[in-house]
Rosetta silent file (secondary structure, phi, psi, omega in degrees, C-alpha in Angstrom):
SEQUENCE: MPKRWGRARAEHPSYTDFYRRSGYSGFQHEARSAGSLGVQLLNVRQDGHGLTDRATPDLLIGIRRRVARAPARYNLGDGWIDIPTDRPHTVAAPPLTDIDYQIDGPSELIIVAAPAQRLATAVESPALVERLAPVYERPFEDPMFPLLAGRAWTEAERADGLFVDSVALALLSALLSAADAHRSEGPAPAPPTDLRFTRVIDFIEAHLHQEITLTDLAAVACLSPFHFTRAFRARHGVSPLRFVQRRRVERSMRLLLQPHSRIADVAYACGFADQAHFTTVFRRQTGSPPGVWRAARLR
SCORE:     score description
SCORE:     0.000 S_00000001
   1 L     0.000  129.485 -178.445   87.840   55.388  218.592 S_00000001
   2 L   -69.015  150.170  177.785   90.733   57.322  216.989 S_00000001
   3 L   -80.654  163.490 -179.517   92.266   60.198  218.851 S_00000001
   4 L   -72.694  156.151  179.501   92.169   63.743  217.548 S_00000001
   5 L   -57.737  143.181  176.083   94.910   65.089  215.337 S_00000001
   6 L    96.214  -12.152  176.524   97.948   66.387  217.141 S_00000001
   7 L   -96.362  143.737 -177.369   97.880   63.900  219.991 S_00000001
   8 L   -63.169  136.709  174.786  100.612   61.282  220.168 S_00000001
   9 E  -116.708  170.389 -179.362   99.584   57.842  218.945 S_00000001
  10 L   -58.568  -36.858 -178.172  101.301   54.509  219.292 S_00000001
  11 L   -87.021   -0.763 -179.465  102.583   54.818  215.718 S_00000001
  12 E  -125.617   82.204  176.526  103.615   58.440  216.224 S_00000001
  13 L   -72.288  173.472  173.623  106.270   58.749  218.973 S_00000001
  14 L   -64.386  162.741 -178.363  107.862   62.077  219.824 S_00000001
  15 H   -64.178  -38.647  179.609  110.557   63.248  217.437 S_00000001
  16 H   -61.323  -44.093  178.146  113.282   62.594  219.996 S_00000001
  17 H   -62.152  -43.201  177.898  112.117   58.998  220.454 S_00000001
  18 H   -59.346  -46.272 -175.239  111.992   58.536  216.692 S_00000001
  19 H   -59.763  -42.795 -176.824  115.484   59.978  216.260 S_00000001
  20 H   -68.434  -22.155 -175.725  117.007   57.669  218.848 S_00000001
  21 H  -107.440    2.016 -174.615  115.511   54.564  217.231 S_00000001
  22 L  -103.469 -173.252  176.317  116.055   55.460  213.574 S_00000001
  23 H   -62.429  -18.245  177.766  118.971   55.496  211.180 S_00000001
  24 H   -69.383  -19.706 -172.029  119.939   58.852  212.703 S_00000001
  25 H   -60.738  -21.133  179.213  120.954   57.120  215.926 S_00000001
  26 H   -76.867  -13.247  178.159  124.391   56.401  214.503 S_00000001
  27 L   -86.000  153.684  177.277  125.191   60.094  214.262 S_00000001
  28 E   -64.098  128.152 -179.501  126.548   62.039  217.231 S_00000001
  29 E  -158.326  155.351  175.112  123.614   63.583  219.089 S_00000001
  30 E  -142.912  140.002 -177.059  122.431   64.751  222.499 S_00000001
  31 E  -118.729  143.560  173.995  118.882   65.526  223.588 S_00000001
  32 E  -139.614  156.055  176.812  117.502   67.870  226.246 S_00000001
  33 E  -147.354  151.067  178.789  114.000   68.961  227.181 S_00000001
  34 E  -167.799  159.341  173.442  112.479   71.564  229.471 S_00000001
  35 L    95.000  167.410 -177.459  109.398   73.717  229.910 S_00000001
  36 L   -85.062  -10.582 -178.749  105.647   73.242  229.925 S_00000001
  37 L   -87.901   -1.245 -179.510  105.313   73.226  226.122 S_00000001
  38 L    74.104   28.224 -177.792  107.084   69.886  225.774 S_00000001
  39 E   -69.655  131.619  174.708  109.999   71.400  223.851 S_00000001
  40 E  -115.131  137.783  178.379  112.717   68.916  222.877 S_00000001
  41 E  -121.169  129.743  175.593  116.145   70.065  221.729 S_00000001
  42 E  -121.629  124.295  175.914  118.560   67.856  219.806 S_00000001
  43 E  -102.232  111.817 -169.015  122.126   68.971  219.162 S_00000001
  44 E  -129.830  152.014  169.195  123.339   66.788  216.310 S_00000001
  45 E  -123.905  120.833 -175.359  126.231   66.270  213.939 S_00000001
  46 E  -119.243  143.775  167.692  125.301   64.383  210.825 S_00000001
  47 L   -86.367  174.733  175.410  127.246   62.965  207.918 S_00000001
  48 L   -57.207  143.593 -177.193  125.745   62.904  204.451 S_00000001
  49 E  -159.415  168.346  173.673  122.631   60.720  204.329 S_00000001
  50 L  -130.915   55.235 -174.050  119.410   59.879  202.538 S_00000001
  51 L   -95.038  167.920 -179.981  117.172   59.257  205.537 S_00000001
  52 E  -121.560  128.310  170.173  113.468   59.885  206.152 S_00000001
  53 E   -79.096  117.558  178.709  111.921   61.661  209.128 S_00000001
  54 L   -79.331  157.897 -175.854  108.842   59.627  209.992 S_00000001
  55 L   -59.785  132.128  172.166  105.615   61.335  211.012 S_00000001
  56 L  -135.559  167.522  179.025  105.452   62.557  214.618 S_00000001
  57 L   -76.392    2.548 -170.985  103.051   64.946  216.397 S_00000001
  58 E   -95.115  138.981  165.868  105.848   67.531  216.660 S_00000001
  59 E   -76.854  134.484 -174.016  106.405   70.727  214.739 S_00000001
  60 E  -116.082  137.834  173.712  110.082   70.729  213.756 S_00000001
  61 E  -128.180  107.856  179.841  112.540   73.583  213.346 S_00000001
  62 E   -96.449  109.358 -174.228  115.929   72.460  212.052 S_00000001
  63 E  -104.885  103.709 -177.661  118.456   75.254  212.671 S_00000001
  64 E   -78.186  127.553 -178.885  121.682   74.580  210.825 S_00000001
  65 E  -101.793  -25.656  178.244  124.739   76.007  212.555 S_00000001
  66 E  -152.627  132.776 -177.560  127.390   74.684  210.173 S_00000001
  67 E  -134.496  156.498  173.701  127.004   73.193  206.701 S_00000001
  68 L   -92.863  152.599  177.601  129.222   71.802  203.967 S_00000001
  69 L   -80.889   70.600 -179.773  129.077   73.252  200.489 S_00000001
  70 L  -138.764  151.951 -177.740  127.374   70.154  199.146 S_00000001
  71 L   -55.048  141.095  177.734  123.873   69.594  197.723 S_00000001
  72 E  -147.735  137.210 -179.238  121.100   69.282  200.292 S_00000001
  73 E  -157.749  165.748  178.272  117.358   68.950  199.785 S_00000001
  74 E  -143.833  163.310 -174.503  114.159   67.625  201.340 S_00000001
  75 E  -139.344  118.181  178.414  110.769   66.389  200.154 S_00000001
  76 L   -89.925   -1.950  179.947  107.441   66.846  201.973 S_00000001
  77 L   125.790  -13.200 -178.660  105.607   64.762  199.374 S_00000001
  78 L  -115.194   15.029 -179.560  105.233   67.197  196.476 S_00000001
  79 L   123.865  162.445 -175.270  108.786   67.240  195.137 S_00000001
  80 E   -77.283  141.698  179.079  112.313   68.081  196.217 S_00000001
  81 E  -121.024  123.745 -178.890  113.150   71.444  197.797 S_00000001
  82 E   -75.822  141.294  174.159  116.755   72.641  197.745 S_00000001
  83 L  -105.080  119.595  179.123  118.408   73.852  200.957 S_00000001
  84 L   -58.068  140.499 -178.104  120.968   76.629  200.335 S_00000001
  85 L  -120.105    9.729  177.120  124.443   75.609  201.439 S_00000001
  86 L   -75.046  -23.205  177.267  126.331   78.891  201.041 S_00000001
  87 L  -160.684  161.651 -175.606  125.437   79.704  204.661 S_00000001
  88 L   -62.162  136.123  176.230  123.311   78.118  207.418 S_00000001
  89 L  -125.367  165.195  177.855  119.559   78.131  206.850 S_00000001
  90 E  -109.850  138.991  176.873  116.569   77.023  208.893 S_00000001
  91 E  -121.222  126.429  175.533  114.037   74.438  207.755 S_00000001
  92 E  -105.486  143.576 -177.042  110.608   74.155  209.382 S_00000001
  93 E  -137.323  142.210 -176.918  108.514   71.003  208.935 S_00000001
  94 L   -77.157  162.055  175.761  104.888   70.186  209.776 S_00000001
  95 L   -75.143  165.667  174.498  103.722   67.447  212.147 S_00000001
  96 L    53.556   37.771 -179.234  102.319   64.098  211.008 S_00000001
  97 L  -139.030  128.377  172.320  104.269   64.226  207.743 S_00000001
  98 L   -72.887  137.388 -177.146  107.026   61.953  206.436 S_00000001
  99 E  -129.387  118.403  177.160  109.986   64.017  205.216 S_00000001
 100 E   -88.507  138.993  177.257  112.671   62.636  202.918 S_00000001
 101 E  -122.977  144.118  170.271  116.165   64.142  203.078 S_00000001
 102 E  -131.821   97.142 -175.368  119.099   63.908  200.688 S_00000001
 103 E  -113.082  116.816 -172.193  122.099   65.540  202.373 S_00000001
 104 L   -91.657   -5.358 -179.360  125.391   65.082  200.537 S_00000001
 105 L  -141.331  172.747 -179.825  127.763   66.553  203.143 S_00000001
 106 L   -70.661  155.312  178.033  128.222   66.862  206.919 S_00000001
 107 E  -153.626  154.874  174.065  126.189   69.346  208.935 S_00000001
 108 E  -122.485  133.276 -178.325  125.699   70.507  212.502 S_00000001
 109 E  -154.302  159.295  169.226  122.305   71.632  213.694 S_00000001
 110 E  -109.001  126.302  177.956  119.977   72.093  216.619 S_00000001
 111 E  -103.459  122.026  175.775  116.539   70.606  216.080 S_00000001
 112 E  -100.820  119.843 -179.648  113.716   72.192  218.068 S_00000001
 113 E  -125.800  135.146  179.037  110.703   69.870  218.312 S_00000001
 114 E  -150.800  144.073  179.390  107.477   70.554  220.183 S_00000001
 115 E   -56.456  123.153 -175.539  103.954   69.076  220.087 S_00000001
 116 H   -59.969  -35.821 -177.993  102.051   71.132  217.530 S_00000001
 117 H   -65.821  -39.251  178.506   98.841   70.978  219.545 S_00000001
 118 H   -66.010  -41.285  178.649  100.468   72.482  222.629 S_00000001
 119 H   -63.443  -43.333 -179.921  101.995   75.296  220.574 S_00000001
 120 H   -60.363  -39.495  177.746   98.659   76.027  218.904 S_00000001
 121 H   -67.776  -39.878 -177.528   97.012   76.273  222.319 S_00000001
 122 H   -63.616  -35.955 -178.442   99.785   78.492  223.691 S_00000001
 123 L  -100.986    8.404  177.422   99.394   81.052  220.893 S_00000001
 124 L    53.682   49.093 -179.932   95.592   80.621  220.700 S_00000001
 125 L  -136.900   88.544 -179.045   95.748   79.621  217.040 S_00000001
 126 L   -57.289  -28.382 -178.915   93.946   76.321  216.289 S_00000001
 127 L   -95.875   28.427 -175.414   95.033   76.628  212.633 S_00000001
 128 H   -55.050  -48.036 -176.462   98.703   77.146  213.540 S_00000001
 129 H   -59.693  -40.893  179.385  100.008   74.304  211.368 S_00000001
 130 H   -69.981  -37.851  179.797   98.127   75.635  208.337 S_00000001
 131 H   -61.306  -31.575 -177.796   99.224   79.232  208.988 S_00000001
 132 L   -83.818    0.365 -172.721  102.851   78.131  208.844 S_00000001
 133 H   -49.433  -44.156 -177.079  102.406   76.369  205.489 S_00000001
 134 H   -60.519  -30.145 -176.022  104.492   78.830  203.389 S_00000001
 135 H   -82.071  -15.307  178.038  107.642   78.351  205.478 S_00000001
 136 H   -66.492  -29.272 -173.419  107.591   74.556  205.181 S_00000001
 137 L  -107.159   18.136 -179.377  108.472   74.810  201.510 S_00000001
 138 L  -150.567   98.277  175.659  111.013   77.609  201.686 S_00000001
 139 L   -57.892  146.128 -175.919  114.193   77.395  203.796 S_00000001
 140 E  -138.750  162.668 -178.572  115.030   80.787  205.241 S_00000001
 141 L  -115.935  125.906  175.270  117.867   82.604  206.931 S_00000001
 142 L  -141.802  110.429 -174.938  117.477   84.447  210.225 S_00000001
 143 L   -60.741  -18.728  179.960  120.682   85.183  212.160 S_00000001
 144 H   -76.539  -25.250 -175.265  118.741   85.207  215.434 S_00000001
 145 H   -62.184  -50.218  178.144  117.659   81.570  215.133 S_00000001
 146 H   -60.771  -35.792  179.651  121.090   79.975  215.762 S_00000001
 147 H   -66.548  -46.374 -179.934  121.695   82.379  218.651 S_00000001
 148 H   -65.424  -42.311 -179.644  118.342   81.655  220.304 S_00000001
 149 H   -63.803  -41.280  178.433  118.656   77.919  219.761 S_00000001
 150 H   -63.342  -39.778  178.800  122.141   77.881  221.261 S_00000001
 151 H   -68.610  -39.986  178.117  120.967   79.796  224.315 S_00000001
 152 H   -62.756  -37.672  178.180  117.950   77.504  224.739 S_00000001
 153 H   -60.614  -43.013  179.784  120.292   74.505  224.592 S_00000001
 154 H   -66.258  -45.360 -176.649  122.370   75.948  227.431 S_00000001
 155 H   -71.003  -27.262  177.582  119.374   76.869  229.570 S_00000001
 156 H   -64.926  -34.333  177.106  117.755   73.459  229.058 S_00000001
 157 H   -65.175  -30.491  178.609  120.743   71.893  230.798 S_00000001
 158 L   -87.434    3.893  179.447  120.040   74.191  233.745 S_00000001
 159 L    62.675   32.619  176.497  116.385   73.115  233.651 S_00000001
 160 L   -86.918   79.685 -176.370  115.242   76.677  232.962 S_00000001
 161 H   -62.623  -36.529 -179.247  111.929   75.657  231.434 S_00000001
 162 H   -61.658  -41.830 -179.860  110.517   79.165  231.361 S_00000001
 163 H   -67.446  -41.724  179.755  113.395   80.390  229.210 S_00000001
 164 H   -62.553  -42.995  176.312  113.120   77.409  226.847 S_00000001
 165 H   -60.389  -41.831 -179.720  109.374   78.012  226.441 S_00000001
 166 H   -62.280  -41.249  178.037  110.074   81.698  225.753 S_00000001
 167 H   -64.643  -44.217  179.210  112.598   80.816  223.048 S_00000001
 168 H   -58.098  -43.219  179.574  110.174   78.372  221.434 S_00000001
 169 H   -69.413  -34.020  176.753  107.475   81.037  221.304 S_00000001
 170 H   -65.888  -43.317  176.803  109.942   83.598  219.936 S_00000001
 171 H   -62.612  -41.378 -179.774  110.960   81.208  217.163 S_00000001
 172 H   -63.584  -41.411  178.672  107.297   80.478  216.469 S_00000001
 173 H   -61.808  -41.420  178.577  106.498   84.184  216.243 S_00000001
 174 H   -65.528  -39.118  177.929  109.309   84.678  213.722 S_00000001
 175 H   -63.202  -42.413  179.051  108.051   81.726  211.677 S_00000001
 176 H   -63.257  -39.954  177.771  104.529   83.157  211.595 S_00000001
 177 H   -63.397  -43.071  178.457  105.867   86.514  210.423 S_00000001
 178 H   -64.345  -39.523  179.234  107.868   84.795  207.679 S_00000001
 179 H   -63.836  -42.653  179.158  104.818   82.759  206.652 S_00000001
 180 H   -63.087  -39.054  179.621  102.665   85.875  206.402 S_00000001
 181 H   -66.618  -42.480 -179.762  105.316   87.578  204.263 S_00000001
 182 H   -69.231  -35.391 -176.058  105.632   84.593  201.927 S_00000001
 183 H   -61.451  -33.300 -178.234  101.872   84.116  201.682 S_00000001
 184 L   -77.630   -5.790 -175.480  101.438   87.548  200.117 S_00000001
 185 L   -94.063  -14.061 -175.527  103.970   86.725  197.388 S_00000001
 186 L  -151.832  168.686 -178.519  102.178   83.933  195.569 S_00000001
 187 L   -74.995  161.252  177.439   98.845   82.212  194.849 S_00000001
 188 L   -69.754  154.356 -179.958   97.325   79.512  197.009 S_00000001
 189 L   -65.350  149.979  179.691   98.033   75.901  196.015 S_00000001
 190 L   -69.449  136.411 -179.683   95.672   74.271  193.560 S_00000001
 191 L   -73.223  160.815  175.608   93.076   72.047  195.245 S_00000001
 192 L   -64.601  177.486 -177.845   92.814   68.325  194.474 S_00000001
 193 L   -64.877  159.984  179.690   90.330   67.038  191.942 S_00000001
 194 H   -60.118  -34.512 -178.340   86.591   67.334  192.531 S_00000001
 195 H   -61.809  -40.449  177.589   86.351   63.573  192.916 S_00000001
 196 H   -62.385  -43.813 -179.328   88.653   63.642  195.935 S_00000001
 197 H   -68.512  -34.200  176.986   86.614   66.385  197.554 S_00000001
 198 H   -61.333  -43.030  178.656   83.388   64.568  196.783 S_00000001
 199 H   -63.449  -40.636 -179.161   84.701   61.531  198.646 S_00000001
 200 H   -64.652  -47.085 -179.301   85.770   63.692  201.589 S_00000001
 201 H   -63.552  -40.917  177.247   82.423   65.471  201.858 S_00000001
 202 H   -61.070  -41.105  178.666   80.559   62.164  201.575 S_00000001
 203 H   -61.839  -45.199  179.849   82.744   60.735  204.355 S_00000001
 204 H   -58.967  -48.413 -177.290   82.012   63.738  206.588 S_00000001
 205 H   -62.899  -34.218 -177.833   78.270   63.483  206.054 S_00000001
 206 H   -78.631  -15.606 -174.304   78.299   59.754  206.785 S_00000001
 207 L  -124.841   19.641 -179.270   80.294   60.111  210.000 S_00000001
 208 L   -61.416  -23.566  179.844   79.020   63.338  211.596 S_00000001
 209 L   -81.021   -3.945 -177.288   77.743   61.305  214.531 S_00000001
 210 L  -119.374  173.199  173.227   81.285   60.063  215.212 S_00000001
 211 L   -72.928  135.130  179.365   84.671   61.576  215.924 S_00000001
 212 L  -124.451  123.650 -178.706   86.367   62.695  212.698 S_00000001
 213 L  -105.312  161.320  176.828   90.087   63.402  212.671 S_00000001
 214 H   -61.100  -38.734  179.108   92.251   65.278  210.223 S_00000001
 215 H   -62.229  -38.924  177.288   94.168   62.061  209.556 S_00000001
 216 H   -59.465  -48.810 -176.061   90.904   60.308  208.623 S_00000001
 217 H   -67.224  -40.891  178.928   89.980   62.988  206.081 S_00000001
 218 H   -62.505  -37.183  179.381   93.469   63.179  204.588 S_00000001
 219 H   -65.457  -38.969  177.859   93.441   59.398  204.084 S_00000001
 220 H   -62.197  -37.708 -179.993   90.141   59.614  202.206 S_00000001
 221 H   -84.003   -4.510 -178.533   91.703   62.232  199.889 S_00000001
 222 L    59.569   42.605  178.053   94.928   60.181  199.570 S_00000001
 223 L  -132.248  161.649  171.673   97.009   63.156  200.735 S_00000001
 224 L   -70.573  155.140  178.253   99.223   63.901  203.717 S_00000001
 225 H   -54.300  -39.565 -179.188   97.467   65.883  206.492 S_00000001
 226 H   -62.832  -52.228 -176.879   99.615   68.914  205.661 S_00000001
 227 H   -71.199  -34.844  177.318   98.857   68.983  201.925 S_00000001
 228 H   -62.798  -44.496 -178.512   95.211   68.032  202.403 S_00000001
 229 H   -61.455  -43.323  178.993   94.643   70.892  204.848 S_00000001
 230 H   -61.129  -46.707 -177.394   96.178   73.444  202.464 S_00000001
 231 H   -68.195  -39.674  179.729   94.109   72.230  199.522 S_00000001
 232 H   -64.011  -44.474  179.005   90.881   72.000  201.533 S_00000001
 233 H   -63.276  -37.101  179.420   91.287   75.538  202.867 S_00000001
 234 H   -62.270  -34.206 -178.156   91.990   76.813  199.348 S_00000001
 235 H   -86.288  -41.068 -171.078   88.662   75.401  198.158 S_00000001
 236 H  -106.043  -12.336  176.804   86.405   75.969  201.188 S_00000001
 237 L    82.050   -1.909  177.899   88.023   78.923  202.942 S_00000001
 238 L  -138.618  164.593  177.190   88.187   77.144  206.314 S_00000001
 239 L   -70.430  157.956  179.179   90.203   74.307  207.811 S_00000001
 240 H   -56.359  -44.097 -177.227   88.782   70.773  207.469 S_00000001
 241 H   -70.856  -31.568  174.261   87.998   70.440  211.175 S_00000001
 242 H   -67.057  -37.869  177.114   86.293   73.850  211.248 S_00000001
 243 H   -62.436  -44.604  178.715   84.190   72.703  208.262 S_00000001
 244 H   -59.935  -43.653 -179.789   83.226   69.517  210.132 S_00000001
 245 H   -62.074  -40.782  178.580   82.207   71.529  213.167 S_00000001
 246 H   -63.958  -40.105  179.224   80.048   73.799  211.029 S_00000001
 247 H   -67.928  -33.644  176.951   78.312   70.800  209.454 S_00000001
 248 H   -61.560  -44.384 -179.025   77.646   69.328  212.898 S_00000001
 249 H   -65.882  -41.481  179.925   75.882   72.527  213.934 S_00000001
 250 H   -62.423  -40.237  177.273   73.873   72.673  210.703 S_00000001
 251 H   -68.212  -38.120 -179.627   72.664   69.105  211.220 S_00000001
 252 H   -62.673  -32.315  178.477   71.844   69.831  214.858 S_00000001
 253 H   -60.604  -42.720  178.960   69.573   72.681  213.774 S_00000001
 254 H   -65.450  -41.244 -178.490   67.398   70.269  211.813 S_00000001
 255 H   -69.435  -34.772 -179.892   67.266   67.794  214.692 S_00000001
 256 H   -63.185  -28.103 -177.611   66.438   70.467  217.258 S_00000001
 257 L   -86.744   -1.470  176.177   63.290   71.355  215.313 S_00000001
 258 L   -77.813  143.673 -178.197   61.989   67.776  215.396 S_00000001
 259 L   -58.644  136.982  173.989   59.173   67.174  217.910 S_00000001
 260 L    65.114   16.947  178.617   60.224   65.994  221.383 S_00000001
 261 L   -73.898  139.698  178.161   63.951   66.106  220.585 S_00000001
 262 L  -100.211  139.630 -175.539   66.229   66.395  223.615 S_00000001
 263 H   -60.557  -40.415 -179.679   69.261   68.656  223.432 S_00000001
 264 H   -63.057  -40.393  179.162   71.558   66.014  224.917 S_00000001
 265 H   -65.621  -40.069  178.100   70.403   63.455  222.319 S_00000001
 266 H   -62.253  -42.104 -179.571   70.973   65.957  219.509 S_00000001
 267 H   -58.044  -48.289 -178.940   74.459   66.657  220.816 S_00000001
 268 H   -69.032  -35.729 -179.729   75.466   62.991  220.708 S_00000001
 269 H   -66.440  -21.460 -178.170   73.758   62.415  217.348 S_00000001
 270 L  -105.276   10.685  171.896   75.904   65.159  215.845 S_00000001
 271 L    87.929   11.292  178.068   79.196   63.930  217.229 S_00000001
 272 L   -83.666  150.374 -175.313   79.717   66.299  220.154 S_00000001
 273 L   -64.661  -38.015  179.512   81.395   64.966  223.278 S_00000001
 274 L  -163.594  177.901 -176.908   78.573   66.115  225.562 S_00000001
 275 H   -65.591  -34.785 -179.584   75.814   68.681  225.875 S_00000001
 276 H   -64.368  -44.105  178.231   78.121   71.316  227.356 S_00000001
 277 H   -63.419  -43.884  178.053   80.510   71.105  224.405 S_00000001
 278 H   -58.006  -46.745 -179.156   77.592   71.222  221.981 S_00000001
 279 H   -60.971  -42.564 -179.541   76.160   74.305  223.691 S_00000001
 280 H   -62.222  -47.492 -178.090   79.502   76.121  223.560 S_00000001
 281 H   -68.232  -43.565 -178.801   80.040   75.439  219.846 S_00000001
 282 H   -60.920  -45.314  179.825   76.408   76.132  218.930 S_00000001
 283 H   -63.509  -38.480 -179.075   76.405   79.475  220.773 S_00000001
 284 H   -63.120  -35.569 -175.283   79.718   80.451  219.128 S_00000001
 285 H   -90.138  -27.196 -175.456   78.292   79.861  215.650 S_00000001
 286 H  -112.393  -17.612 -178.439   74.720   81.090  216.076 S_00000001
 287 L    91.375   -6.026 -179.397   74.912   83.594  218.921 S_00000001
 288 L  -138.995  150.486  172.984   72.398   81.674  221.057 S_00000001
 289 L   -68.488  159.613 -175.097   72.404   78.420  223.065 S_00000001
 290 H   -54.940  -43.934 -178.043   70.458   75.544  221.464 S_00000001
 291 H   -62.829  -42.596  179.363   67.428   75.825  223.734 S_00000001
 292 H   -67.078  -42.038  179.520   66.972   79.556  223.127 S_00000001
 293 H   -59.983  -44.263 -178.095   67.530   79.131  219.378 S_00000001
 294 H   -68.726  -41.935 -178.501   64.886   76.389  219.199 S_00000001
 295 H   -60.858  -37.963 -179.034   62.348   78.241  221.327 S_00000001
 296 H   -67.109  -23.425 -176.783   62.564   81.299  219.072 S_00000001
 297 H  -101.391   -7.995  179.030   61.721   79.171  216.018 S_00000001
 298 L  -107.015    8.612  179.191   58.931   77.073  217.524 S_00000001
 299 L   -68.600    0.000    0.000   56.806   79.938  218.752 S_00000001
């Protein structure tokens, strides 16, 4: 059974592990980590390159401290995005996404990487990755980022995990503010064709009794998880996994009204981990636990 999105898989190591085993390993670099959020810091000096960041579960913040006045750009899958080189800029990148880079000159940067799922839990925002979508496609300048990253690098050596976690959350807060500002400036991305969505909805309906991951749905639509989530939300108004959860509850309502149905059996038939999880989700969406909801309709 596949694991849920955001958890490390065998093919998705942490960003630090990827960096050490990739073409980047030939560049000067040092890694440190500290804190309960799983924050990894890489202090790197890179020459010009045309390398690809492979998908990892980590949200990435690349904070350039020194750049050459040479062309630099990256590609998340929808075309090349230029990185300004007149002064240092920050680039944020989503998890579980391959990112191509074409950097024509040397650069020095601190890369902050942290498991996206842990960050989403820390800020109580399950849709964190989607909320940050506008900043992935627009490098930005914030003079506080290099200062905070440099301080976090120093404190990580002293094993001050609390400070490193605080810096990560401060950077995340600034990214969310930037995303909200950018979101109000332009229209939402156009959704994929109806045929792609038809396949996705058919897949959901056929697998509601099983675990369904974001990676599964994105593969059906032939999109990266990042771009699929943006397009799905633009069409349906909710994230893909929230949509799946809603469909599970809607199917459970029909099953609960069948004669002699047991709540635990309904929970498993609709893909919930157990009856307790089912009850929590059902109550959140309907205002009543399953047994009370059913009793009110069978009187």
